[in-house]
C-alpha positions as CSV (number, residue, x, y, z in Angstrom):
1,X,-27.4,-4.5,-17.6
2,X,-24.5,-6.9,-17.0
3,X,-22.9,-9.2,-19.6
4,X,-22.4,-12.8,-18.2
5,X,-19.0,-13.7,-19.8
6,X,-17.6,-10.2,-19.7
7,X,-14.8,-9.5,-17.3
8,X,-14.6,-5.8,-16.5
9,X,-11.0,-4.8,-15.7
10,X,-10.9,-1.6,-13.5
11,X,-7.7,0.3,-13.2
12,X,-7.4,3.3,-10.8
13,X,-4.9,5.9,-12.0
14,X,-3.3,9.1,-10.9
15,X,-0.3,10.3,-13.0
16,X,0.6,6.9,-14.3
17,X,1.9,7.8,-17.8
18,X,5.1,5.7,-17.1
19,X,3.2,2.5,-16.3
20,X,-0.2,2.4,-17.8
21,X,0.8,1.5,-21.4
22,X,2.6,-1.7,-20.3
23,X,-0.3,-2.7,-18.1
24,X,-2.8,-2.2,-20.9
25,X,-0.7,-4.0,-23.5
26,X,-0.8,-7.0,-21.2
27,X,-4.5,-6.7,-20.8
28,X,-5.0,-6.8,-24.5
29,X,-3.2,-10.2,-24.6
30,X,-6.0,-11.7,-22.5
31,X,-8.8,-13.9,-23.7
32,X,-11.8,-11.8,-24.8
33,X,-14.3,-10.6,-23.9
34,X,-13.0,-7.9,-21.6
35,X,-14.0,-4.4,-20.8
36,X,-11.2,-2.0,-19.8
37,X,-12.1,0.9,-17.6
38,X,-9.5,3.4,-16.3
39,X,-10.9,5.3,-13.4
40,X,-8.7,8.4,-13.3
41,X,-8.5,10.6,-10.2
42,X,-7.4,13.8,-11.9
43,X,-4.1,13.1,-13.6
44,X,-2.1,16.1,-14.8
45,X,0.2,14.1,-17.1
46,X,-0.6,12.0,-20.2
47,X,-2.2,9.1,-18.4
48,X,-5.6,9.6,-19.8
49,X,-4.5,10.1,-23.4
50,X,-2.2,7.0,-23.3
51,X,-5.0,4.9,-21.8
52,X,-7.4,6.0,-24.6
53,X,-4.8,5.2,-27.2
54,X,-4.5,1.7,-25.8
55,X,-8.2,1.1,-26.0
56,X,-9.4,1.8,-22.5
57,X,-12.5,3.7,-21.6
58,X,-11.4,6.6,-19.3
59,X,-13.7,7.6,-16.5
60,X,-13.3,10.8,-14.5
61,X,-13.6,9.7,-10.9
62,X,-13.3,11.4,-7.5
63,X,-9.7,11.1,-6.2
64,X,-8.9,8.2,-3.9
65,X,-8.2,4.7,-4.8
66,X,-11.3,3.2,-3.1
67,X,-13.5,5.9,-4.7
68,X,-12.0,5.4,-8.1
69,X,-12.4,1.6,-8.0
70,X,-16.0,1.9,-6.8
71,X,-16.7,4.4,-9.5
72,X,-15.3,2.1,-12.1
73,X,-17.4,-0.8,-10.8
74,X,-20.5,1.3,-11.0
75,X,-19.9,2.1,-14.6
76,X,-18.9,-1.4,-15.7
77,X,-20.9,-4.0,-17.6
78,X,-19.3,-7.3,-16.6
79,X,-20.6,-9.9,-14.2
80,X,-17.0,-10.4,-13.1
81,X,-14.9,-7.5,-11.8
82,X,-11.1,-7.5,-11.8
83,X,-9.4,-4.6,-10.0
84,X,-5.8,-4.0,-11.2
85,X,-3.3,-1.4,-10.1
86,X,-1.8,0.7,-12.9
87,X,1.7,-0.7,-12.3
88,X,0.6,-4.4,-12.1
89,X,0.6,-6.8,-15.1
90,X,-1.6,-9.8,-15.5
91,X,-0.1,-13.2,-16.4
92,X,-0.9,-14.2,-20.0
93,X,-3.9,-16.3,-19.0
94,X,-5.0,-14.1,-16.1
95,X,-8.5,-13.4,-17.3
96,X,-9.1,-17.1,-18.2
97,X,-7.9,-18.0,-14.7
98,X,-10.4,-15.6,-13.2
99,X,-13.3,-17.1,-15.2
100,X,-12.3,-20.6,-14.3
101,X,-11.8,-19.9,-10.6
102,X,-15.2,-18.2,-10.4
103,X,-17.1,-20.8,-12.5
104,X,-18.1,-23.1,-9.5
105,X,-21.4,-21.9,-8.0
106,X,-19.7,-21.6,-4.5
107,X,-16.9,-19.3,-5.8
108,X,-17.4,-15.6,-5.5
109,X,-14.0,-13.8,-5.3
110,X,-10.2,-14.3,-5.2
111,X,-6.7,-13.0,-5.8
112,X,-3.4,-13.8,-7.5
113,X,0.0,-14.4,-6.0
114,X,2.6,-11.6,-6.4
115,X,6.0,-11.1,-7.9
116,X,8.0,-8.0,-8.4
117,X,9.9,-6.6,-11.4
118,X,13.0,-6.2,-9.3
119,X,13.4,-9.4,-7.3
120,X,15.7,-8.5,-4.5
121,X,16.0,-11.1,-1.7
122,X,13.6,-9.2,0.5
123,X,11.0,-8.8,-2.2
124,X,11.4,-12.4,-3.3
125,X,10.6,-13.4,0.3
126,X,7.6,-11.1,0.4
127,X,6.4,-12.5,-2.9
128,X,6.8,-16.1,-1.5
129,X,4.6,-15.1,1.4
130,X,1.8,-14.3,-0.9
131,X,1.5,-18.1,-1.6
132,X,0.0,-18.5,1.8
133,X,-3.8,-18.6,1.8
134,X,-4.1,-15.9,4.3
135,X,-6.7,-13.1,3.7
136,X,-4.7,-10.5,5.6
137,X,-2.1,-10.6,2.9
138,X,-4.5,-9.9,0.1
139,X,-3.3,-6.4,-0.9
140,X,-4.6,-4.8,-4.0
141,X,-1.4,-5.0,-5.9
142,X,-2.1,-8.8,-6.2
143,X,-5.1,-8.1,-8.4
144,X,-8.5,-8.7,-6.7
145,X,-11.4,-10.2,-8.6
146,X,-15.0,-10.7,-7.6
147,X,-18.5,-11.5,-8.9
148,X,-20.5,-8.3,-9.1
149,X,-23.3,-9.6,-6.8
150,X,-20.8,-10.4,-4.1
151,X,-19.0,-7.0,-4.5
152,X,-22.4,-5.2,-4.1
153,X,-23.4,-7.4,-1.2
154,X,-20.4,-6.3,0.9
155,X,-20.8,-2.7,-0.1
156,X,-17.8,-2.4,-2.4
157,X,-14.5,-0.9,-1.2
158,X,-14.8,1.0,2.1
159,X,-14.0,4.7,1.6
160,X,-10.7,4.5,3.4
161,X,-7.4,6.2,2.4
162,X,-5.4,3.0,3.2
163,X,-6.1,-0.8,3.5
164,X,-9.4,-0.6,1.6
165,X,-8.1,-3.6,-0.4
166,X,-7.5,-5.7,2.7
167,X,-10.8,-4.8,4.2
168,X,-12.7,-5.7,1.0
169,X,-10.9,-9.1,0.9
170,X,-11.8,-9.8,4.5
171,X,-15.4,-8.9,3.9
172,X,-15.5,-11.1,0.8
173,X,-14.0,-14.0,2.6
174,X,-16.8,-13.8,5.2
175,X,-19.2,-13.6,2.4
176,X,-17.9,-17.0,1.2
177,X,-16.1,-18.6,-1.7
178,X,-12.8,-16.8,-1.7
179,X,-10.1,-18.4,-4.0
180,X,-6.3,-18.1,-3.9
181,X,-4.7,-18.6,-7.3
182,X,-1.2,-20.0,-7.8
183,X,-0.5,-17.8,-10.8
184,X,1.3,-14.5,-10.1
185,X,0.8,-10.9,-11.3
186,X,3.9,-8.8,-11.7
187,X,4.0,-5.5,-10.0
188,X,6.5,-2.6,-9.9
189,X,9.0,-2.4,-7.0
190,X,9.3,1.4,-7.6
191,X,8.2,2.3,-4.1
192,X,10.8,0.0,-2.6
193,X,13.5,1.4,-5.0
194,X,12.6,4.9,-4.0
195,X,12.6,4.5,-0.2
196,X,14.9,1.4,0.1
197,X,13.5,-2.1,0.3
198,X,14.1,-2.6,4.1
199,X,12.9,0.8,5.1
200,X,9.7,0.5,3.0
201,X,9.0,-2.9,4.2
202,X,9.4,-2.0,7.8
203,X,7.0,0.9,7.3
204,X,4.5,-1.4,5.6
205,X,4.8,-3.9,8.5
206,X,4.2,-1.1,11.0
207,X,1.1,0.1,9.3
208,X,-0.2,-3.4,8.5
209,X,0.2,-4.4,12.2
210,X,-1.8,-1.3,13.3
211,X,-4.5,-2.1,10.8
212,X,-4.8,-5.6,12.3
213,X,-5.1,-4.0,15.7
214,X,-8.0,-1.8,14.5
215,X,-6.3,1.6,14.2
216,X,-8.3,4.1,12.3
217,X,-7.1,4.1,8.6
218,X,-7.3,7.9,8.4
219,X,-4.8,8.1,11.2
220,X,-2.5,5.5,9.5
221,X,-2.7,7.4,6.2
222,X,-0.9,10.4,7.7
223,X,2.2,8.1,8.2
224,X,2.2,6.8,4.7
225,X,4.3,8.7,2.1
226,X,2.0,9.9,-0.5
227,X,3.2,9.8,-4.1
228,X,1.2,10.2,-7.2
229,X,2.9,7.3,-8.9
230,X,2.5,4.7,-6.1
């Protein structure tokens, strides 16, 4: 049974002991009521214990971001679902903005803008681009929110290893009532720091272009550097 005003915040994790506490502390600053679900894909560090210590319900989920988020949605109680990456922090009024943006009867889903914790010129430009109301830039690190009924209508996240977030956003836009918020979430630039901002962004652009062309996500995933803390 769903609770009408409750926002269920679903966070997929895999070895996120260095980021999850900060993300959850920001969640606890939000307007109640919220439900916090950490869908863990088999962490071998202290992610789960830290999440529990910060008031989250930890779910054991099959590994894979799409699987984990779908699992969290299945076990959630809120009418509104907010999917948040473990290294992404909401603005102070993030949950209130979600409720407000989805209060009109014709609104069913949406996303935030993005900024990084390390604003290099390239990342500032990328963050600026997220101000465009273009569905093909709605990556999951921006924070995606949706009414449960719409999420279920489009079948949830596709079970893809990559770009499951873009595909969900595209399907939700076709469903109708997608909203682009002006407020920004703040996400970690750790992947860019690790690989170099230009190199990482060129790889992202290459993969994203192939996604737009319809290349099989399983094929693209083999080109994406897998790290447990990304």
